[in-house]
mmJSON file of the N, C-alpha and C atoms, coordinates in Angstrom:
{"data_MODEL":{"atom_site":{
"group_PDB":["ATOM","ATOM","ATOM","ATOM","ATOM","ATOM","ATOM","ATOM","ATOM","ATOM","ATOM","ATOM","ATOM","ATOM","ATOM","ATOM","ATOM","ATOM","ATOM","ATOM","ATOM","ATOM","ATOM","ATOM","ATOM","ATOM","ATOM","ATOM","ATOM","ATOM","ATOM","ATOM","ATOM","ATOM","ATOM","ATOM","ATOM","ATOM","ATOM","ATOM","ATOM","ATOM","ATOM","ATOM","ATOM","ATOM","ATOM","ATOM","ATOM","ATOM","ATOM","ATOM","ATOM","ATOM","ATOM","ATOM","ATOM","ATOM","ATOM","ATOM","ATOM","ATOM","ATOM","ATOM","ATOM","ATOM","ATOM","ATOM","ATOM","ATOM","ATOM","ATOM","ATOM","ATOM","ATOM","ATOM","ATOM","ATOM","ATOM","ATOM","ATOM","ATOM","ATOM","ATOM","ATOM","ATOM","ATOM","ATOM","ATOM","ATOM","ATOM","ATOM","ATOM","ATOM","ATOM","ATOM","ATOM","ATOM","ATOM","ATOM","ATOM","ATOM","ATOM","ATOM","ATOM","ATOM","ATOM","ATOM","ATOM","ATOM","ATOM","ATOM","ATOM","ATOM","ATOM","ATOM","ATOM","ATOM","ATOM","ATOM","ATOM","ATOM","ATOM","ATOM","ATOM","ATOM","ATOM","ATOM","ATOM","ATOM","ATOM","ATOM","ATOM","ATOM","ATOM","ATOM","ATOM","ATOM","ATOM","ATOM","ATOM","ATOM","ATOM","ATOM","ATOM","ATOM","ATOM","ATOM","ATOM","ATOM","ATOM","ATOM","ATOM","ATOM","ATOM","ATOM","ATOM","ATOM","ATOM","ATOM","ATOM","ATOM","ATOM","ATOM","ATOM","ATOM","ATOM","ATOM","ATOM","ATOM","ATOM","ATOM","ATOM","ATOM","ATOM","ATOM","ATOM","ATOM","ATOM","ATOM","ATOM","ATOM","ATOM","ATOM","ATOM","ATOM","ATOM","ATOM","ATOM","ATOM","ATOM","ATOM","ATOM","ATOM","ATOM","ATOM","ATOM","ATOM","ATOM","ATOM","ATOM","ATOM","ATOM","ATOM","ATOM","ATOM","ATOM","ATOM","ATOM","ATOM","ATOM","ATOM","ATOM","ATOM","ATOM","ATOM","ATOM","ATOM","ATOM","ATOM","ATOM","ATOM","ATOM","ATOM","ATOM","ATOM","ATOM","ATOM","ATOM","ATOM","ATOM","ATOM","ATOM","ATOM","ATOM","ATOM","ATOM","ATOM","ATOM","ATOM","ATOM","ATOM","ATOM"],
"id":[1,2,3,4,5,6,7,8,9,10,11,12,13,14,15,16,17,18,19,20,21,22,23,24,25,26,27,28,29,30,31,32,33,34,35,36,37,38,39,40,41,42,43,44,45,46,47,48,49,50,51,52,53,54,55,56,57,58,59,60,61,62,63,64,65,66,67,68,69,70,71,72,73,74,75,76,77,78,79,80,81,82,83,84,85,86,87,88,89,90,91,92,93,94,95,96,97,98,99,100,101,102,103,104,105,106,107,108,109,110,111,112,113,114,115,116,117,118,119,120,121,122,123,124,125,126,127,128,129,130,131,132,133,134,135,136,137,138,139,140,141,142,143,144,145,146,147,148,149,150,151,152,153,154,155,156,157,158,159,160,161,162,163,164,165,166,167,168,169,170,171,172,173,174,175,176,177,178,179,180,181,182,183,184,185,186,187,188,189,190,191,192,193,194,195,196,197,198,199,200,201,202,203,204,205,206,207,208,209,210,211,212,213,214,215,216,217,218,219,220,221,222,223,224,225,226,227,228,229,230,231,232,233,234,235,236,237,238,239,240,241,242,243],
"type_symbol":["N","C","C","N","C","C","N","C","C","N","C","C","N","C","C","N","C","C","N","C","C","N","C","C","N","C","C","N","C","C","N","C","C","N","C","C","N","C","C","N","C","C","N","C","C","N","C","C","N","C","C","N","C","C","N","C","C","N","C","C","N","C","C","N","C","C","N","C","C","N","C","C","N","C","C","N","C","C","N","C","C","N","C","C","N","C","C","N","C","C","N","C","C","N","C","C","N","C","C","N","C","C","N","C","C","N","C","C","N","C","C","N","C","C","N","C","C","N","C","C","N","C","C","N","C","C","N","C","C","N","C","C","N","C","C","N","C","C","N","C","C","N","C","C","N","C","C","N","C","C","N","C","C","N","C","C","N","C","C","N","C","C","N","C","C","N","C","C","N","C","C","N","C","C","N","C","C","N","C","C","N","C","C","N","C","C","N","C","C","N","C","C","N","C","C","N","C","C","N","C","C","N","C","C","N","C","C","N","C","C","N","C","C","N","C","C","N","C","C","N","C","C","N","C","C","N","C","C","N","C","C","N","C","C","N","C","C","N","C","C","N","C","C"],
"label_atom_id":["N","CA","C","N","CA","C","N","CA","C","N","CA","C","N","CA","C","N","CA","C","N","CA","C","N","CA","C","N","CA","C","N","CA","C","N","CA","C","N","CA","C","N","CA","C","N","CA","C","N","CA","C","N","CA","C","N","CA","C","N","CA","C","N","CA","C","N","CA","C","N","CA","C","N","CA","C","N","CA","C","N","CA","C","N","CA","C","N","CA","C","N","CA","C","N","CA","C","N","CA","C","N","CA","C","N","CA","C","N","CA","C","N","CA","C","N","CA","C","N","CA","C","N","CA","C","N","CA","C","N","CA","C","N","CA","C","N","CA","C","N","CA","C","N","CA","C","N","CA","C","N","CA","C","N","CA","C","N","CA","C","N","CA","C","N","CA","C","N","CA","C","N","CA","C","N","CA","C","N","CA","C","N","CA","C","N","CA","C","N","CA","C","N","CA","C","N","CA","C","N","CA","C","N","CA","C","N","CA","C","N","CA","C","N","CA","C","N","CA","C","N","CA","C","N","CA","C","N","CA","C","N","CA","C","N","CA","C","N","CA","C","N","CA","C","N","CA","C","N","CA","C","N","CA","C","N","CA","C","N","CA","C","N","CA","C","N","CA","C","N","CA","C","N","CA","C","N","CA","C","N","CA","C"],
"label_alt_id":[null,null,null,null,null,null,null,null,null,null,null,null,null,null,null,null,null,null,null,null,null,null,null,null,null,null,null,null,null,null,null,null,null,null,null,null,null,null,null,null,null,null,null,null,null,null,null,null,null,null,null,null,null,null,null,null,null,null,null,null,null,null,null,null,null,null,null,null,null,null,null,null,null,null,null,null,null,null,null,null,null,null,null,null,null,null,null,null,null,null,null,null,null,null,null,null,null,null,null,null,null,null,null,null,null,null,null,null,null,null,null,null,null,null,null,null,null,null,null,null,null,null,null,null,null,null,null,null,null,null,null,null,null,null,null,null,null,null,null,null,null,null,null,null,null,null,null,null,null,null,null,null,null,null,null,null,null,null,null,null,null,null,null,null,null,null,null,null,null,null,null,null,null,null,null,null,null,null,null,null,null,null,null,null,null,null,null,null,null,null,null,null,null,null,null,null,null,null,null,null,null,null,null,null,null,null,null,null,null,null,null,null,null,null,null,null,null,null,null,null,null,null,null,null,null,null,null,null,null,null,null,null,null,null,null,null,null,null,null,null,null,null,null],
"label_comp_id":["MET","MET","MET","THR","THR","THR","ALA","ALA","ALA","ARG","ARG","ARG","GLN","GLN","GLN","ARG","ARG","ARG","LEU","LEU","LEU","LEU","LEU","LEU","ARG","ARG","ARG","ARG","ARG","ARG","ALA","ALA","ALA","ALA","ALA","ALA","LEU","LEU","LEU","GLY","GLY","GLY","LEU","LEU","LEU","LEU","LEU","LEU","ALA","ALA","ALA","ILE","ILE","ILE","PRO","PRO","PRO","LEU","LEU","LEU","GLY","GLY","GLY","ALA","ALA","ALA","CYS","CYS","CYS","ALA","ALA","ALA","SER","SER","SER","SER","SER","SER","VAL","VAL","VAL","LYS","LYS","LYS","LEU","LEU","LEU","SER","SER","SER","THR","THR","THR","ALA","ALA","ALA","ARG","ARG","ARG","MET","MET","MET","CYS","CYS","CYS","SER","SER","SER","ALA","ALA","ALA","ALA","ALA","ALA","GLY","GLY","GLY","GLY","GLY","GLY","THR","THR","THR","TYR","TYR","TYR","THR","THR","THR","ALA","ALA","ALA","ASN","ASN","ASN","VAL","VAL","VAL","CYS","CYS","CYS","SER","SER","SER","GLN","GLN","GLN","GLY","GLY","GLY","THR","THR","THR","THR","THR","THR","GLN","GLN","GLN","THR","THR","THR","THR","THR","THR","ALA","ALA","ALA","VAL","VAL","VAL","GLN","GLN","GLN","MET","MET","MET","CYS","CYS","CYS","GLN","GLN","GLN","ALA","ALA","ALA","HIS","HIS","HIS","GLY","GLY","GLY","GLY","GLY","GLY","VAL","VAL","VAL","TYR","TYR","TYR","ASP","ASP","ASP","PRO","PRO","PRO","VAL","VAL","VAL","ALA","ALA","ALA","ASP","ASP","ASP","THR","THR","THR","CYS","CYS","CYS","GLU","GLU","GLU","ILE","ILE","ILE","ALA","ALA","ALA","ASP","ASP","ASP","SER","SER","SER","SER","SER","SER","LYS","LYS","LYS"],
"label_asym_id":["A","A","A","A","A","A","A","A","A","A","A","A","A","A","A","A","A","A","A","A","A","A","A","A","A","A","A","A","A","A","A","A","A","A","A","A","A","A","A","A","A","A","A","A","A","A","A","A","A","A","A","A","A","A","A","A","A","A","A","A","A","A","A","A","A","A","A","A","A","A","A","A","A","A","A","A","A","A","A","A","A","A","A","A","A","A","A","A","A","A","A","A","A","A","A","A","A","A","A","A","A","A","A","A","A","A","A","A","A","A","A","A","A","A","A","A","A","A","A","A","A","A","A","A","A","A","A","A","A","A","A","A","A","A","A","A","A","A","A","A","A","A","A","A","A","A","A","A","A","A","A","A","A","A","A","A","A","A","A","A","A","A","A","A","A","A","A","A","A","A","A","A","A","A","A","A","A","A","A","A","A","A","A","A","A","A","A","A","A","A","A","A","A","A","A","A","A","A","A","A","A","A","A","A","A","A","A","A","A","A","A","A","A","A","A","A","A","A","A","A","A","A","A","A","A","A","A","A","A","A","A","A","A","A","A","A","A","A","A","A","A","A","A"],
"label_entity_id":["1","1","1","1","1","1","1","1","1","1","1","1","1","1","1","1","1","1","1","1","1","1","1","1","1","1","1","1","1","1","1","1","1","1","1","1","1","1","1","1","1","1","1","1","1","1","1","1","1","1","1","1","1","1","1","1","1","1","1","1","1","1","1","1","1","1","1","1","1","1","1","1","1","1","1","1","1","1","1","1","1","1","1","1","1","1","1","1","1","1","1","1","1","1","1","1","1","1","1","1","1","1","1","1","1","1","1","1","1","1","1","1","1","1","1","1","1","1","1","1","1","1","1","1","1","1","1","1","1","1","1","1","1","1","1","1","1","1","1","1","1","1","1","1","1","1","1","1","1","1","1","1","1","1","1","1","1","1","1","1","1","1","1","1","1","1","1","1","1","1","1","1","1","1","1","1","1","1","1","1","1","1","1","1","1","1","1","1","1","1","1","1","1","1","1","1","1","1","1","1","1","1","1","1","1","1","1","1","1","1","1","1","1","1","1","1","1","1","1","1","1","1","1","1","1","1","1","1","1","1","1","1","1","1","1","1","1","1","1","1","1","1","1"],
"label_seq_id":[1,1,1,2,2,2,3,3,3,4,4,4,5,5,5,6,6,6,7,7,7,8,8,8,9,9,9,10,10,10,11,11,11,12,12,12,13,13,13,14,14,14,15,15,15,16,16,16,17,17,17,18,18,18,19,19,19,20,20,20,21,21,21,22,22,22,23,23,23,24,24,24,25,25,25,26,26,26,27,27,27,28,28,28,29,29,29,30,30,30,31,31,31,32,32,32,33,33,33,34,34,34,35,35,35,36,36,36,37,37,37,38,38,38,39,39,39,40,40,40,41,41,41,42,42,42,43,43,43,44,44,44,45,45,45,46,46,46,47,47,47,48,48,48,49,49,49,50,50,50,51,51,51,52,52,52,53,53,53,54,54,54,55,55,55,56,56,56,57,57,57,58,58,58,59,59,59,60,60,60,61,61,61,62,62,62,63,63,63,64,64,64,65,65,65,66,66,66,67,67,67,68,68,68,69,69,69,70,70,70,71,71,71,72,72,72,73,73,73,74,74,74,75,75,75,76,76,76,77,77,77,78,78,78,79,79,79,80,80,80,81,81,81],
"pdbx_PDB_ins_code":[null,null,null,null,null,null,null,null,null,null,null,null,null,null,null,null,null,null,null,null,null,null,null,null,null,null,null,null,null,null,null,null,null,null,null,null,null,null,null,null,null,null,null,null,null,null,null,null,null,null,null,null,null,null,null,null,null,null,null,null,null,null,null,null,null,null,null,null,null,null,null,null,null,null,null,null,null,null,null,null,null,null,null,null,null,null,null,null,null,null,null,null,null,null,null,null,null,null,null,null,null,null,null,null,null,null,null,null,null,null,null,null,null,null,null,null,null,null,null,null,null,null,null,null,null,null,null,null,null,null,null,null,null,null,null,null,null,null,null,null,null,null,null,null,null,null,null,null,null,null,null,null,null,null,null,null,null,null,null,null,null,null,null,null,null,null,null,null,null,null,null,null,null,null,null,null,null,null,null,null,null,null,null,null,null,null,null,null,null,null,null,null,null,null,null,null,null,null,null,null,null,null,null,null,null,null,null,null,null,null,null,null,null,null,null,null,null,null,null,null,null,null,null,null,null,null,null,null,null,null,null,null,null,null,null,null,null,null,null,null,null,null,null],
"Cartn_x":[141.363,141.078,139.861,138.923,137.706,137.949,137.014,137.115,137.13,136.37,136.317,137.67,138.315,139.63,140.664,140.606,141.541,141.329,140.07,139.75,140.267,140.058,140.534,142.059,142.713,144.18,144.69,144.081,144.491,144.268,143.136,142.839,143.866,144.228,145.22,146.576,146.981,148.262,148.24,147.109,146.977,147.101,146.494,146.577,148.002,148.752,150.149,151.008,150.646,151.44,151.293,150.181,149.95,150.995,151.27,152.288,153.682,153.971,155.278,155.443,154.382,154.431,154.665,154.216,154.412,155.882,156.674,158.09,158.926,158.342,159.09,159.549,160.786,161.317,161.17,160.689,160.469,159.401,158.962,157.971,158.481,158.26,158.64,157.371,157.374,156.225,156.629,155.765,155.975,155.834,156.793,156.706,155.522,155.14,153.959,152.705,152.63,151.47,151.484,152.674,152.776,152.242,152.623,152.192,150.679,150.18,148.744,147.94,148.439,147.748,147.699,148.677,148.713,147.91,147.294,146.472,147.239,148.437,149.264,149.299,150.035,150.255,151.74,152.115,153.517,153.982,154.995,155.558,157.063,157.852,159.312,159.949,159.59,160.137,159.825,158.751,158.323,156.838,156.483,155.097,154.596,153.574,152.996,151.671,151.586,150.367,150.032,149.132,148.808,150.024,150.498,151.677,152.968,152.868,154.035,154.547,155.865,156.49,157.54,157.503,158.429,159.054,160.377,161.026,160.758,160.958,160.76,161.688,162.92,163.884,163.378,162.926,162.428,161.206,160.302,159.086,159.423,160.347,160.743,161.431,162.374,163.096,162.172,161.136,160.174,159.423,159.345,158.7,159.719,160.966,162.009,162.489,162.303,162.662,163.926,164.294,165.455,164.946,165.264,164.777,165.656,165.04,165.732,165.408,166.351,166.065,165.861,166.441,166.291,164.853,164.333,162.981,161.926,162.366,161.476,160.545,161.167,160.421,161.061,160.302,160.772,160.67,161.795,161.787,161.787,160.742,160.546,160.62,161.479,161.653,160.399,160.088,158.95,159.309,158.658,158.982,158.262,157.386,156.625,157.375,158.563,159.307,160.414],
"Cartn_y":[111.696,111.103,111.821,111.06,111.631,112.138,112.911,113.442,112.304,111.274,110.131,109.425,109.254,108.61,109.449,110.762,111.644,111.528,111.49,111.366,110.048,108.964,107.653,107.612,108.253,108.288,109.054,110.197,110.993,110.223,109.534,108.752,107.639,106.97,105.892,106.428,107.567,108.165,108.588,109.112,109.495,108.306,107.183,105.974,105.426,105.597,105.156,106.03,107.292,108.216,107.956,107.397,107.171,106.234,105.063,104.207,104.837,105.6,106.24,107.297,108.002,109.008,108.388,107.168,106.485,106.143,106.137,105.823,107.036,108.208,109.426,109.401,109.838,109.849,111.212,112.2,113.526,114.252,115.362,116.188,117.624,118.313,119.718,120.565,121.521,122.396,123.836,124.565,125.992,126.657,127.505,128.161,129.124,129.676,130.537,129.736,128.507,127.654,127.219,126.954,126.581,127.721,128.935,130.115,130.299,130.192,130.355,129.31,128.069,126.987,127.244,128.0,128.329,129.599,130.169,131.35,132.653,132.605,133.801,134.397,135.497,136.185,136.146,135.706,135.51,136.618,137.394,138.467,138.53,138.551,138.704,137.706,136.443,135.346,135.449,136.155,136.278,135.957,135.11,134.742,135.556,136.355,137.185,136.591,136.305,135.774,136.666,137.596,138.558,139.418,139.363,140.148,139.351,138.074,137.198,137.162,137.284,137.154,136.057,135.163,134.036,133.997,133.854,133.762,132.385,132.284,131.009,129.942,130.325,129.375,128.857,129.746,129.349,128.446,128.818,128.035,126.629,126.529,125.233,124.383,124.985,124.244,123.789,124.562,124.175,122.903,122.616,121.391,120.285,120.516,119.509,119.454,120.527,120.539,121.319,121.3,122.031,123.041,124.314,125.389,125.554,125.68,125.953,127.384,128.318,129.719,130.007,129.204,129.425,129.108,127.972,127.558,128.07,128.614,129.072,127.936,126.769,125.592,125.003,124.164,123.466,121.964,121.266,119.82,119.122,118.321,117.631,116.135,115.463,114.015,113.297,112.198,111.369,110.578,110.876,110.209,108.881,108.515,107.267,106.06,106.272,105.145,104.707],
"Cartn_z":[124.934,126.219,126.812,127.305,127.858,129.278,129.758,131.116,132.14,131.867,132.782,132.846,131.693,131.655,132.403,132.241,132.957,134.466,134.876,136.291,136.856,136.13,136.585,136.651,135.69,135.689,136.907,137.192,138.365,139.655,139.743,140.941,141.125,140.035,140.111,140.539,139.986,140.378,141.835,142.288,143.692,144.622,144.239,145.061,145.11,144.031,144.032,144.935,145.077,145.881,147.376,147.801,149.232,149.843,149.271,149.874,149.83,148.789,148.697,149.772,150.081,151.136,152.496,152.684,153.959,154.192,153.134,153.25,153.641,153.625,153.933,155.383,155.603,156.961,157.616,156.87,157.432,156.631,157.186,156.51,156.498,155.367,155.256,155.302,156.209,156.363,156.103,155.452,155.267,156.638,156.989,158.292,158.337,157.203,157.154,157.502,157.01,157.323,158.784,159.307,160.721,161.588,161.245,161.99,161.872,160.662,160.424,161.184,161.204,161.911,163.408,163.908,165.336,165.635,164.595,164.795,164.696,164.129,164.032,162.64,162.538,161.266,160.972,159.768,159.405,158.489,158.941,158.145,158.401,157.333,157.417,158.391,158.257,159.066,160.55,160.883,162.276,162.364,163.322,163.567,164.759,164.519,165.574,166.017,167.321,167.915,169.098,168.889,169.946,170.242,171.479,171.849,171.74,171.385,171.285,169.859,169.707,168.394,168.463,167.479,167.414,166.025,165.963,164.654,164.048,162.757,162.063,162.631,162.95,163.512,164.857,165.73,167.049,166.933,166.028,165.831,165.355,164.411,163.866,164.93,165.651,166.687,167.814,168.091,169.13,168.764,167.47,166.997,166.706,167.088,166.867,165.433,164.698,163.292,162.999,161.723,161.218,160.202,160.417,159.561,158.336,157.161,155.897,155.493,155.669,155.371,153.889,153.02,151.583,151.143,151.578,151.21,152.19,153.32,154.388,154.819,155.053,155.488,156.735,157.4,158.589,158.301,158.406,158.178,159.524,159.736,161.001,160.759,161.516,161.369,161.837,161.171,161.535,162.782,163.886,165.153,165.325,164.378,164.513,163.994,163.424,162.838,163.737],
"occupancy":[1.0,1.0,1.0,1.0,1.0,1.0,1.0,1.0,1.0,1.0,1.0,1.0,1.0,1.0,1.0,1.0,1.0,1.0,1.0,1.0,1.0,1.0,1.0,1.0,1.0,1.0,1.0,1.0,1.0,1.0,1.0,1.0,1.0,1.0,1.0,1.0,1.0,1.0,1.0,1.0,1.0,1.0,1.0,1.0,1.0,1.0,1.0,1.0,1.0,1.0,1.0,1.0,1.0,1.0,1.0,1.0,1.0,1.0,1.0,1.0,1.0,1.0,1.0,1.0,1.0,1.0,1.0,1.0,1.0,1.0,1.0,1.0,1.0,1.0,1.0,1.0,1.0,1.0,1.0,1.0,1.0,1.0,1.0,1.0,1.0,1.0,1.0,1.0,1.0,1.0,1.0,1.0,1.0,1.0,1.0,1.0,1.0,1.0,1.0,1.0,1.0,1.0,1.0,1.0,1.0,1.0,1.0,1.0,1.0,1.0,1.0,1.0,1.0,1.0,1.0,1.0,1.0,1.0,1.0,1.0,1.0,1.0,1.0,1.0,1.0,1.0,1.0,1.0,1.0,1.0,1.0,1.0,1.0,1.0,1.0,1.0,1.0,1.0,1.0,1.0,1.0,1.0,1.0,1.0,1.0,1.0,1.0,1.0,1.0,1.0,1.0,1.0,1.0,1.0,1.0,1.0,1.0,1.0,1.0,1.0,1.0,1.0,1.0,1.0,1.0,1.0,1.0,1.0,1.0,1.0,1.0,1.0,1.0,1.0,1.0,1.0,1.0,1.0,1.0,1.0,1.0,1.0,1.0,1.0,1.0,1.0,1.0,1.0,1.0,1.0,1.0,1.0,1.0,1.0,1.0,1.0,1.0,1.0,1.0,1.0,1.0,1.0,1.0,1.0,1.0,1.0,1.0,1.0,1.0,1.0,1.0,1.0,1.0,1.0,1.0,1.0,1.0,1.0,1.0,1.0,1.0,1.0,1.0,1.0,1.0,1.0,1.0,1.0,1.0,1.0,1.0,1.0,1.0,1.0,1.0,1.0,1.0,1.0,1.0,1.0,1.0,1.0,1.0],
"B_iso_or_equiv":[0.0,0.0,0.0,0.0,0.0,0.0,0.0,0.0,0.0,0.0,0.0,0.0,0.0,0.0,0.0,0.0,0.0,0.0,0.0,0.0,0.0,0.0,0.0,0.0,0.0,0.0,0.0,0.0,0.0,0.0,0.0,0.0,0.0,0.0,0.0,0.0,0.0,0.0,0.0,0.0,0.0,0.0,0.0,0.0,0.0,0.0,0.0,0.0,0.0,0.0,0.0,0.0,0.0,0.0,0.0,0.0,0.0,0.0,0.0,0.0,0.0,0.0,0.0,0.0,0.0,0.0,0.0,0.0,0.0,0.0,0.0,0.0,0.0,0.0,0.0,0.0,0.0,0.0,0.0,0.0,0.0,0.0,0.0,0.0,0.0,0.0,0.0,0.0,0.0,0.0,0.0,0.0,0.0,0.0,0.0,0.0,0.0,0.0,0.0,0.0,0.0,0.0,0.0,0.0,0.0,0.0,0.0,0.0,0.0,0.0,0.0,0.0,0.0,0.0,0.0,0.0,0.0,0.0,0.0,0.0,0.0,0.0,0.0,0.0,0.0,0.0,0.0,0.0,0.0,0.0,0.0,0.0,0.0,0.0,0.0,0.0,0.0,0.0,0.0,0.0,0.0,0.0,0.0,0.0,0.0,0.0,0.0,0.0,0.0,0.0,0.0,0.0,0.0,0.0,0.0,0.0,0.0,0.0,0.0,0.0,0.0,0.0,0.0,0.0,0.0,0.0,0.0,0.0,0.0,0.0,0.0,0.0,0.0,0.0,0.0,0.0,0.0,0.0,0.0,0.0,0.0,0.0,0.0,0.0,0.0,0.0,0.0,0.0,0.0,0.0,0.0,0.0,0.0,0.0,0.0,0.0,0.0,0.0,0.0,0.0,0.0,0.0,0.0,0.0,0.0,0.0,0.0,0.0,0.0,0.0,0.0,0.0,0.0,0.0,0.0,0.0,0.0,0.0,0.0,0.0,0.0,0.0,0.0,0.0,0.0,0.0,0.0,0.0,0.0,0.0,0.0,0.0,0.0,0.0,0.0,0.0,0.0,0.0,0.0,0.0,0.0,0.0,0.0],
"pdbx_formal_charge":[null,null,null,null,null,null,null,null,null,null,null,null,null,null,null,null,null,null,null,null,null,null,null,null,null,null,null,null,null,null,null,null,null,null,null,null,null,null,null,null,null,null,null,null,null,null,null,null,null,null,null,null,null,null,null,null,null,null,null,null,null,null,null,null,null,null,null,null,null,null,null,null,null,null,null,null,null,null,null,null,null,null,null,null,null,null,null,null,null,null,null,null,null,null,null,null,null,null,null,null,null,null,null,null,null,null,null,null,null,null,null,null,null,null,null,null,null,null,null,null,null,null,null,null,null,null,null,null,null,null,null,null,null,null,null,null,null,null,null,null,null,null,null,null,null,null,null,null,null,null,null,null,null,null,null,null,null,null,null,null,null,null,null,null,null,null,null,null,null,null,null,null,null,null,null,null,null,null,null,null,null,null,null,null,null,null,null,null,null,null,null,null,null,null,null,null,null,null,null,null,null,null,null,null,null,null,null,null,null,null,null,null,null,null,null,null,null,null,null,null,null,null,null,null,null,null,null,null,null,null,null,null,null,null,null,null,null,null,null,null,null,null,null],
"auth_seq_id":[1,1,1,2,2,2,3,3,3,4,4,4,5,5,5,6,6,6,7,7,7,8,8,8,9,9,9,10,10,10,11,11,11,12,12,12,13,13,13,14,14,14,15,15,15,16,16,16,17,17,17,18,18,18,19,19,19,20,20,20,21,21,21,22,22,22,23,23,23,24,24,24,25,25,25,26,26,26,27,27,27,28,28,28,29,29,29,30,30,30,31,31,31,32,32,32,33,33,33,34,34,34,35,35,35,36,36,36,37,37,37,38,38,38,39,39,39,40,40,40,41,41,41,42,42,42,43,43,43,44,44,44,45,45,45,46,46,46,47,47,47,48,48,48,49,49,49,50,50,50,51,51,51,52,52,52,53,53,53,54,54,54,55,55,55,56,56,56,57,57,57,58,58,58,59,59,59,60,60,60,61,61,61,62,62,62,63,63,63,64,64,64,65,65,65,66,66,66,67,67,67,68,68,68,69,69,69,70,70,70,71,71,71,72,72,72,73,73,73,74,74,74,75,75,75,76,76,76,77,77,77,78,78,78,79,79,79,80,80,80,81,81,81],
"auth_comp_id":["MET","MET","MET","THR","THR","THR","ALA","ALA","ALA","ARG","ARG","ARG","GLN","GLN","GLN","ARG","ARG","ARG","LEU","LEU","LEU","LEU","LEU","LEU","ARG","ARG","ARG","ARG","ARG","ARG","ALA","ALA","ALA","ALA","ALA","ALA","LEU","LEU","LEU","GLY","GLY","GLY","LEU","LEU","LEU","LEU","LEU","LEU","ALA","ALA","ALA","ILE","ILE","ILE","PRO","PRO","PRO","LEU","LEU","LEU","GLY","GLY","GLY","ALA","ALA","ALA","CYS","CYS","CYS","ALA","ALA","ALA","SER","SER","SER","SER","SER","SER","VAL","VAL","VAL","LYS","LYS","LYS","LEU","LEU","LEU","SER","SER","SER","THR","THR","THR","ALA","ALA","ALA","ARG","ARG","ARG","MET","MET","MET","CYS","CYS","CYS","SER","SER","SER","ALA","ALA","ALA","ALA","ALA","ALA","GLY","GLY","GLY","GLY","GLY","GLY","THR","THR","THR","TYR","TYR","TYR","THR","THR","THR","ALA","ALA","ALA","ASN","ASN","ASN","VAL","VAL","VAL","CYS","CYS","CYS","SER","SER","SER","GLN","GLN","GLN","GLY","GLY","GLY","THR","THR","THR","THR","THR","THR","GLN","GLN","GLN","THR","THR","THR","THR","THR","THR","ALA","ALA","ALA","VAL","VAL","VAL","GLN","GLN","GLN","MET","MET","MET","CYS","CYS","CYS","GLN","GLN","GLN","ALA","ALA","ALA","HIS","HIS","HIS","GLY","GLY","GLY","GLY","GLY","GLY","VAL","VAL","VAL","TYR","TYR","TYR","ASP","ASP","ASP","PRO","PRO","PRO","VAL","VAL","VAL","ALA","ALA","ALA","ASP","ASP","ASP","THR","THR","THR","CYS","CYS","CYS","GLU","GLU","GLU","ILE","ILE","ILE","ALA","ALA","ALA","ASP","ASP","ASP","SER","SER","SER","SER","SER","SER","LYS","LYS","LYS"],
"auth_asym_id":["A","A","A","A","A","A","A","A","A","A","A","A","A","A","A","A","A","A","A","A","A","A","A","A","A","A","A","A","A","A","A","A","A","A","A","A","A","A","A","A","A","A","A","A","A","A","A","A","A","A","A","A","A","A","A","A","A","A","A","A","A","A","A","A","A","A","A","A","A","A","A","A","A","A","A","A","A","A","A","A","A","A","A","A","A","A","A","A","A","A","A","A","A","A","A","A","A","A","A","A","A","A","A","A","A","A","A","A","A","A","A","A","A","A","A","A","A","A","A","A","A","A","A","A","A","A","A","A","A","A","A","A","A","A","A","A","A","A","A","A","A","A","A","A","A","A","A","A","A","A","A","A","A","A","A","A","A","A","A","A","A","A","A","A","A","A","A","A","A","A","A","A","A","A","A","A","A","A","A","A","A","A","A","A","A","A","A","A","A","A","A","A","A","A","A","A","A","A","A","A","A","A","A","A","A","A","A","A","A","A","A","A","A","A","A","A","A","A","A","A","A","A","A","A","A","A","A","A","A","A","A","A","A","A","A","A","A","A","A","A","A","A","A"],
"auth_atom_id":["N","CA","C","N","CA","C","N","CA","C","N","CA","C","N","CA","C","N","CA","C","N","CA","C","N","CA","C","N","CA","C","N","CA","C","N","CA","C","N","CA","C","N","CA","C","N","CA","C","N","CA","C","N","CA","C","N","CA","C","N","CA","C","N","CA","C","N","CA","C","N","CA","C","N","CA","C","N","CA","C","N","CA","C","N","CA","C","N","CA","C","N","CA","C","N","CA","C","N","CA","C","N","CA","C","N","CA","C","N","CA","C","N","CA","C","N","CA","C","N","CA","C","N","CA","C","N","CA","C","N","CA","C","N","CA","C","N","CA","C","N","CA","C","N","CA","C","N","CA","C","N","CA","C","N","CA","C","N","CA","C","N","CA","C","N","CA","C","N","CA","C","N","CA","C","N","CA","C","N","CA","C","N","CA","C","N","CA","C","N","CA","C","N","CA","C","N","CA","C","N","CA","C","N","CA","C","N","CA","C","N","CA","C","N","CA","C","N","CA","C","N","CA","C","N","CA","C","N","CA","C","N","CA","C","N","CA","C","N","CA","C","N","CA","C","N","CA","C","N","CA","C","N","CA","C","N","CA","C","N","CA","C","N","CA","C","N","CA","C","N","CA","C","N","CA","C","N","CA","C","N","CA","C"],
"pdbx_PDB_model_num":[1,1,1,1,1,1,1,1,1,1,1,1,1,1,1,1,1,1,1,1,1,1,1,1,1,1,1,1,1,1,1,1,1,1,1,1,1,1,1,1,1,1,1,1,1,1,1,1,1,1,1,1,1,1,1,1,1,1,1,1,1,1,1,1,1,1,1,1,1,1,1,1,1,1,1,1,1,1,1,1,1,1,1,1,1,1,1,1,1,1,1,1,1,1,1,1,1,1,1,1,1,1,1,1,1,1,1,1,1,1,1,1,1,1,1,1,1,1,1,1,1,1,1,1,1,1,1,1,1,1,1,1,1,1,1,1,1,1,1,1,1,1,1,1,1,1,1,1,1,1,1,1,1,1,1,1,1,1,1,1,1,1,1,1,1,1,1,1,1,1,1,1,1,1,1,1,1,1,1,1,1,1,1,1,1,1,1,1,1,1,1,1,1,1,1,1,1,1,1,1,1,1,1,1,1,1,1,1,1,1,1,1,1,1,1,1,1,1,1,1,1,1,1,1,1,1,1,1,1,1,1,1,1,1,1,1,1,1,1,1,1,1,1]
}}}
């Protein structure tokens, strides 16, 4: 298989994934990424932003989500549906 064929195959698979993603009823976010996106530093399930410290559970609940301690993720329901 040529490089061009591999590229076309990946593009086709990516296009198929877009409609399937639209069917999702929730999104799972890494709490470390949530903290980083807010400008904080994530260590030992705590997000530090300046002098403020927020636990992963608090951060997730503040966004209306449910925290999964095993995966260290926050699942937030899609409110647009």
